[in-house]
C-alpha positions in Angstrom: 15.4 54.7 -7.8 13.2 52.4 -5.8 14.4 48.8 -5.2 13.2 46.1 -7.5 9.9 44.3 -6.6 11.4 40.9 -6.3 11.6 38.1 -3.7 15.3 37.8 -4.5 15.9 41.3 -3.3 16.0 39.9 0.2 19.3 38.1 -0.6 21.6 41.2 -0.7 19.9 42.5 2.4 20.4 39.3 4.3 24.0 39.1 3.0 24.7 42.5 4.5 22.9 41.9 7.8 23.9 38.3 8.5 26.6 37.3 6.0 27.9 34.2 7.9 24.5 32.9 8.9 23.6 29.6 7.2 20.9 30.1 4.6 20.5 26.5 3.3 21.7 23.1 4.4 21.3 20.1 2.1 21.9 16.3 2.4 25.3 15.3 1.3 25.5 11.5 1.7 25.8 9.4 4.9 27.7 9.6 8.1 29.6 6.6 9.5 26.7 5.8 11.8 24.3 5.7 8.8 22.6 9.0 9.5 22.2 11.6 6.8 25.1 14.0 6.4 24.4 17.7 5.9 27.8 19.0 4.9 26.5 21.0 1.9 25.6 24.4 3.1 25.4 28.0 1.9 25.8 31.1 4.0 23.6 34.2 3.3 26.6 35.9 1.7 27.4 32.8 -0.5 23.8 32.4 -1.6 23.7 36.0 -2.7 27.1 36.0 -4.4 26.8 32.7 -6.1 23.3 33.4 -7.4 24.7 36.6 -8.9 27.4 34.7 -10.6 24.9 32.1 -12.0 22.6 34.9 -13.2 25.5 36.4 -15.1 26.5 33.0 -16.5 22.9 32.3 -17.7 23.0 35.7 -19.5 25.9 34.3 -21.5 23.6 31.5 -22.7 20.9 34.0 -23.7 18.7 33.6 -20.6 17.8 37.2 -19.6 14.9 39.3 -18.5 11.6 37.9 -19.7 13.0 34.5 -20.9 10.6 31.7 -20.0 12.9 29.0 -18.6 11.9 25.4 -17.8 13.8 24.4 -14.7 14.3 20.7 -13.9 16.8 20.2 -11.1 16.5 18.0 -8.0 16.2 19.6 -4.6 19.8 20.7 -4.0 21.8 23.9 -3.6 21.8 24.2 -7.4 18.0 24.3 -7.4 17.8 27.3 -5.0 20.7 29.1 -6.5 19.2 28.8 -10.0 15.8 29.9 -8.8 17.2 33.0 -7.2 19.5 33.6 -10.2 16.5 33.5 -12.6 14.5 35.9 -10.3 17.4 38.3 -10.1 17.8 38.2 -13.9 14.1 38.9 -14.4 13.8 35.6 -16.3 10.6 33.6 -15.8 11.1 30.1 -14.4 8.6 27.5 -15.4 8.0 25.0 -12.7 6.2 21.7 -13.2 5.7 18.8 -10.7 8.3 16.2 -11.8 6.1 13.3 -10.7 3.2 14.0 -13.0 2.3 11.7 -15.9 4.9 12.1 -18.8 2.1 13.0 -21.3 0.8 15.7 -19.0 4.4 17.0 -18.4 4.9 17.2 -22.2 1.6 19.0 -22.6 2.5 21.5 -19.8 5.9 22.3 -21.5 4.2 22.6 -24.9 1.7 25.0 -23.4 4.3 27.1 -21.6 6.6 27.1 -24.6 9.8 27.8 -22.7 12.5 29.5 -24.6 15.2 28.0 -22.4 15.6 24.7 -20.6 17.9 24.3 -17.6 18.1 20.8 -16.2 20.1 17.9 -15.0 21.4 15.4 -17.6 18.4 13.0 -17.1 15.9 15.8 -17.8 17.9 17.0 -20.8 17.9 13.4 -22.2 14.2 13.2 -21.7 13.7 16.6 -23.4 15.4 15.3 -26.5 13.9 11.8 -26.6 10.4 12.8 -25.7 10.3 16.0 -27.6 9.7 18.4 -24.7 9.5 22.0 -25.7 10.8 21.0 -29.2 9.3 24.0 -31.0 10.2 26.7 -28.5 13.5 25.9 -26.7 16.5 27.9 -28.1 18.8 28.0 -25.0 19.9 24.9 -23.2 22.0 24.7 -20.0 22.9 21.4 -18.4 23.5 21.2 -14.7 26.1 18.5 -14.7 27.7 16.6 -17.6 26.4 17.2 -21.2 26.1 14.1 -23.4 24.4 14.0 -26.9 22.5 17.2 -26.8 23.7 20.7 -27.5 23.9 23.9 -25.5 26.1 24.8 -22.6 27.0 23.4 -19.2 26.5 25.6 -16.1 30.1 24.9 -15.0 31.5 26.0 -18.4 29.4 29.2 -18.3 30.6 30.0 -14.8 34.2 29.4 -15.8 34.0 31.5 -18.9 32.3 34.4 -17.1 34.2 34.4 -13.8 34.8 38.1 -14.0 31.4 39.1 -15.4 29.6 41.9 -13.5 25.9 41.5 -12.6 23.2 43.9 -11.5 19.8 42.7 -10.5 17.1 43.5 -13.0 14.8 46.3 -11.9 11.7 44.2 -11.9 8.3 45.9 -11.5 5.3 44.6 -9.5 3.4 43.6 -12.6 6.3 41.9 -14.4 5.8 38.1 -14.7 8.0 36.4 -12.1 7.2 32.7 -12.8 4.8 30.2 -14.2 3.8 27.6 -11.6 1.8 24.6 -12.8 -0.9 23.2 -10.6 -0.6 19.6 -9.6 -3.5 18.5 -11.8 -5.0 16.6 -8.8 -8.4 18.1 -9.5 -8.1 18.5 -13.3 -5.6 19.2 -16.0 -2.4 21.0 -14.7 -2.6 24.7 -15.5 0.2 27.3 -15.6 -0.5 29.9 -13.0 1.0 33.3 -13.9 2.8 34.7 -10.9 3.8 38.4 -10.9 6.6 39.7 -8.7 4.0 41.5 -6.5 2.4 38.1 -5.7 5.5 36.6 -4.3 6.3 39.7 -2.3 2.8 39.8 -0.9 3.0 36.2 0.1 6.1 36.8 2.1 4.5 39.7 3.9 1.3 37.8 4.6 3.1 34.7 5.9 5.3 36.8 8.2 2.4 38.6 9.6 -0.1 35.7 9.9 2.4 33.4 11.7 4.6 36.0 13.5 7.7 34.6 11.8 10.9 36.0 13.4 14.3 36.1 11.7 16.8 33.6 13.0 14.7 30.5 13.1 15.4 27.2 11.4 12.9 25.8 8.8 12.4 22.3 7.5 10.5 22.8 4.2 9.4 19.3 3.0 7.9 20.9 0.0 10.9 22.5 -1.8 9.2 25.7 -3.2 8.5 26.8 0.3 12.2 27.1 0.9 12.2 30.1 -1.5 10.4 32.1 1.2 12.9 31.3 3.9 15.6 33.8 3.0 13.1 36.6 2.7 11.8 35.6 6.2 15.3 35.4 7.7 15.1 31.6 8.2 17.7 28.9 7.7 16.4 26.1 5.4 17.3 22.5 6.2 16.3 20.5 3.1 15.2 17.0 4.2 16.4 13.8 2.7 13.2 12.6 1.1 11.5 12.4 -2.3 9.3 15.6 -2.3 6.9 14.0 -4.8 6.1 11.2 -2.2 5.8 12.9 1.1 3.7 10.1 2.6 6.7 7.8 2.1 9.2 10.0 3.8 11.3 8.2 6.4 10.2 9.7 9.7 13.5 8.8 11.4 15.4 11.1 9.0 12.9 13.9 9.6 13.2 13.5 13.4 17.0 13.4 13.2 17.2 16.6 11.1 14.8 18.4 13.5 16.8 17.4 16.5 20.3 17.9 15.0 19.7 21.5 13.7 17.2 22.7 16.3 14.4 23.1 13.7 11.8 25.6 14.9 9.4 25.6 11.9 8.3 22.8 9.6 6.1 22.7 6.6 4.5 19.3 5.7 1.5 18.0 3.8 -1.3 16.3 5.8 0.1 12.9 4.5 3.6 13.7 5.8 2.2 14.8 9.2 0.2 11.6 9.4 3.3 9.5 8.7 5.5 11.5 11.2 2.9 11.6 14.0 2.1 7.9 13.7 5.9 7.2 14.0 6.1 9.6 17.0 3.1 8.0 18.7 4.5 4.5 18.2 8.1 5.4 19.5 7.4 8.0 22.2 9.1 10.6 20.1 9.1 14.3 21.1 10.2 17.3 19.0 11.1 19.9 21.7 12.6 22.5 19.4 9.6 22.8 17.0 7.5 26.0 17.7 5.5 26.1 14.5 4.1 23.5 12.1 2.4 24.5 8.9 0.4 22.0 6.8 -1.5 22.6 3.6 -2.4 20.9 0.3 -5.7 19.3 1.6 -7.8 19.5 4.8 -5.8 18.2 7.8 -7.9 15.7 9.8 -8.3 16.9 13.4 -7.2 13.5 14.7 -3.9 14.0 12.8 -3.5 17.5 14.3 -4.2 16.0 17.8 -1.6 13.2 17.3 1.0 15.7 16.0 0.4 18.1 18.9 1.4 15.4 21.4 4.9 15.4 19.9 5.4 19.1 20.4 6.0 21.4 23.4 2.9 22.9 25.0 3.5 26.4 23.5 4.0 25.1 19.9 1.4 25.8 17.3 0.1 23.8 14.3 -1.3 26.0 11.6 -3.2 24.7 8.6 -3.3 27.5 5.9 -6.0 27.2 3.4 -5.3 28.3 -0.2 -4.2 27.1 -3.6 -1.5 27.6 -6.2 -3.6 30.5 -7.5 -4.0 32.2 -4.2 -2.1 31.5 -0.9 -2.7 32.0 1.9 -6.5 32.6 2.0 -7.4 31.6 5.6 -5.7 30.0 8.6 -6.7 28.1 11.7 -4.5 27.0 14.6 -4.5 23.4 15.8 -6.2 23.9 19.1 -9.2 25.7 17.5 -9.3 23.0 14.8 -9.4 20.3 17.4 -12.3 22.2 19.1 -14.3 21.9 15.9 -13.7 18.1 15.6 -17.1 17.1 16.8 -18.8 19.4 14.3 -16.7 18.1 11.5 -17.4 14.4 12.4 -21.1 15.3 12.5 -21.0 16.6 8.9 -20.4 20.3 9.2 -17.3 20.3 7.0 -13.8 21.2 7.9 -13.1 24.6 9.5 -10.3 26.4 7.8 -10.3 29.4 10.0 -10.5 33.1 9.4 -9.3 35.0 6.3 -5.7 36.2 6.3 -5.5 40.0 6.2 -6.0 41.8 3.9 -7.9 39.2 2.0 -11.6 39.6 1.4 -13.4 36.2 1.2 -17.0 35.8 0.0 -19.4 33.0 -0.8 -21.3 33.0 -4.1 -24.1 30.7 -5.2 -22.9 27.6 -6.9 -22.6 28.1 -10.7 -20.5 26.2 -13.2 -20.5 28.9 -15.8 -18.0 31.8 -16.2 -18.7 35.0 -14.3 -17.2 38.1 -16.0 -18.0 40.8 -13.5 -18.7 41.0 -9.8 -22.1 42.0 -8.4 -23.6 41.5 -5.0 -26.4 39.5 -6.5 -23.8 36.7 -6.8 -23.7 36.3 -3.1 -25.1 33.1 -1.5 -27.6 33.3 1.3 -25.7 33.8 4.7 -24.7 30.4 6.2 -25.5 28.4 3.0 -22.9 26.4 1.1 -21.5 28.1 -2.0 -18.3 28.7 -3.9 -15.5 30.4 -2.1 -14.2 33.6 -3.9 -11.1 35.5 -2.8 -9.7 39.0 -3.4 -6.4 40.1 -2.1 -2.7 40.9 -2.9 -1.6 37.3 -3.5 -4.5 36.5 -5.9 -3.1 35.7 -9.3 -4.7 37.1 -12.5 -4.6 34.4 -15.1 -3.5 31.0 -16.4 -0.8 31.1 -19.0 -2.3 30.5 -22.5 -5.6 29.3 -21.1 -8.2 32.0 -21.7 -11.1 29.7 -21.1 -9.8 28.4 -17.8 -9.1 32.0 -16.8 -12.7 33.0 -17.6 -14.0 30.2 -15.5 -11.8 31.0 -12.5 -11.6 34.8 -12.4 -14.1 37.6 -11.8 -13.3 41.3 -12.4 -14.5 43.6 -9.6 -14.8 47.4 -9.9 -13.7 49.2 -6.7 -15.2 52.4 -5.3 -12.4 54.5 -6.7 -13.1 53.2 -10.2 -10.1 50.9 -10.4 -10.6 47.1 -10.9 -9.0 44.0 -9.5 -9.3 40.3 -10.0 -11.1 37.9 -7.7 -10.3 34.2 -7.8 -13.0 31.5 -7.7 -11.4 28.8 -5.6 -13.4 26.0 -7.1 -14.1 25.0 -3.5 -17.4 25.0 -1.7 -17.9 26.3 1.8 -19.7 28.7 4.1 -19.1 31.2 6.9 -20.4 30.3 10.4 -21.8 32.8 12.9 -18.3 33.5 14.3 -16.9 34.5 10.9 -15.0 31.3 10.4 -14.7 29.7 6.9 -15.7 26.0 6.6 -14.6 23.9 3.6 -17.1 21.4 2.2 -15.3 20.0 -0.8 -14.5 20.7 -4.4 -17.3 22.1 -6.6 -16.6 19.6 -9.4 -16.7 16.7 -6.9 -20.1 17.4 -5.4 -22.6 14.6 -5.9 -25.9 15.7 -7.4 -28.6 13.2 -6.3 -32.3 13.3 -7.1 -32.9 14.6 -3.6 -30.2 17.3 -3.6 -26.5 17.7 -3.5 -24.0 16.0 -1.2 -20.6 17.5 -0.4 -17.5 15.4 0.1 -16.2 17.1 3.3 -19.6 17.0 4.9 -20.0 13.2 4.3 -16.6 11.6 4.6 -15.6 12.7 8.1 -18.7 11.0 9.5 -17.4 7.6 8.2 -13.7 8.3 8.9 -14.5 8.0 12.6 -14.6 4.2 12.2 -11.4 2.8 13.8 -10.7 0.5 10.8 -11.2 3.1 8.1 -8.1 4.9 7.0 -10.0 7.3 4.7 -13.2 7.4 2.7 -14.3 9.1 -0.5 -17.7 10.0 -1.7 -18.3 9.8 -5.4 -21.3 10.0 -7.7 -22.3 7.3 -10.2 -24.8 7.9 -13.0 -26.3 10.9 -14.7 -25.9 14.4 -13.1 -28.9 15.4 -11.0 -29.7 11.8 -10.4 -26.4 10.4 -9.2 -26.1 7.4 -6.9 -23.9 8.3 -3.9 -21.2 5.7 -3.4 -18.8 5.6 -0.4 -15.4 4.2 -1.3 -13.4 3.0 1.7 -9.6 2.5 2.1 -9.1 0.4 5.2 -6.3 0.7 7.7 -3.3 -1.5 6.8 -3.6 -5.0 8.2 -7.4 -5.1 8.4 -8.7 -8.6 7.7 -10.6 -8.8 4.4 -13.1 -11.0 6.2 -14.1 -8.1 8.3 -15.5 -6.1 5.4 -19.1 -7.2 5.7 -19.2 -6.2 9.4 -17.4 -2.9 8.7 -19.9 -2.1 5.9 -22.8 -2.7 8.2 -21.3 -0.5 10.9 -20.7 2.3 8.4 -24.2 2.2 7.1 -25.5 2.3 10.6 -23.3 5.3 11.4 -24.6 7.1 8.4 -28.2 6.8 9.8 -27.3 9.2 12.5 -27.4 12.2 10.1 -30.0 13.0 7.5 -27.5 13.7 4.7 -25.3 10.7 5.3 -28.4 8.4 5.6 -28.7 8.9 1.8 -25.5 6.9 1.3 -26.4 3.3 0.8 -23.6 1.8 -1.3 -20.2 1.0 0.1 -17.2 -0.2 -2.0 -13.8 -1.2 -0.6 -10.7 0.0 -2.5 -7.1 -1.3 -2.0 -5.5 2.2 -2.1 -6.8 5.5 -3.2 -5.2 7.5 -6.0 -3.8 10.7 -4.6 -2.1 13.8 -5.9 1.7 13.7 -6.5 2.4 17.0 -4.8 1.1 16.4 -1.3 -0.2 12.8 -1.4 -3.3 14.1 0.3 -5.9 15.1 -2.3 -7.9 12.0 -3.2 -8.5 11.4 -6.9 -12.2 11.1 -6.7 -12.7 11.4 -10.4 -10.7 8.2 -10.9 -12.5 6.5 -8.0 -15.9 7.5 -9.6 -14.9 5.7 -12.8 -13.7 2.7 -10.8 -17.0 2.6 -8.8 -19.1 2.9 -11.9 -17.3 -0.1 -13.4 -17.8 -2.1 -10.2 -21.5 -1.4 -10.1 -22.3 -2.3 -13.7 
């Protein structure tokens, strides 16, 4: 019999090959000198054995193969043990960003209709009081002390089933592995259906794209990325930070963890890299053990990459994978090449996101807001022109859970030469290929500004104005009726900028816009105290909210 198609199948292999190697380290309080203690750790053998025990315990509570299971546990050993236990059991974890609006969170749970709910006491209390998954949840497991709700505690299940045997479910490539909700930063959160083949493909693509070698040490500041580490043979050091607020992470704690454990690889959002590199630049910090930095979630400004690179050894690489929850990775670019494109970006070319990751096929189609059922070459945009990015490949997901209309808008079925079919994903992003085969990102399709003289794309406008030394970031929004929108530039200034300087800064920005034909069309500037951003990476700007704000200001 072939082995299961399952990301958790790596655990018994690692336990056999490197049983005493540390798989995960987690914060465990404070040392006498005030630094974070990392006394909580799991070896590869312990991670495998304990996740087996938890899978057997969950089966006692009725959580078995195919059971949709909402999981709400803070980043901790329990989170990773439970995730791998659910994968091993063939159950289907439902993961939702904990920082999203409570109404949106309830809507996500109602939509996913989980049959089981595994969570800490606070999450269980909220489930009861706020009515989360009220009509679907039949199995309840509390990670911690149980209060006024029913169900089981994980500790009691483990004690009762101490001698239970467990065998990993023989999951198949097309079996549903998880439902991962998008952050909702560019719309309503949607549940992306991940099959086991998607996770396995992602591990292979990440290993090959970045030449990841077993034995390294990883600092995954976005916890889901830690799930890849055991399959890649890496030790995970879970940082002491709120993963829903990466921009507010304490850089001192990150630097200390990197130095203390010899971290060789780090994943961080652009906002986290900005925070860390600013700290490093101000304090003369270096990170000599880091060999690879990955950053995703939004375009990484070249000046942030340049600032971060100064903290690293000469041979270290900064990679900015491009992708989405529905398809990752799509394309990658290394920091040195990204820095070489800075002048073009600041002149309005867009942000270069690199070359497609093999074996992905990436194409550009003409901009169309309607569903497209089947692929045809007539959909292709003219070479070099801006259109929607469409991806085919092994990590491309097939559908949204319970959202046939959203699926129809995002997916295209393509017939292959052998008569079989596969699904293409419409990224909802606009871009183009240059003459060197590199992909350039120009902004979200839904956030383009349709003026009477033609469209403007956010990533071709904002970098021109972001060059101003007192501008922290800018956001292009459209006000008014579609096809005749007024382009408005919203500005968030660097902290500490004197409000009296706004008139001068506005004049300087408008003057800078006159250097390029497309940005010369922007004639209105509004100053905003602090942009709304996504809760997952703190990097995607909430332009829809800014557009409403701008419209109200201009009435």
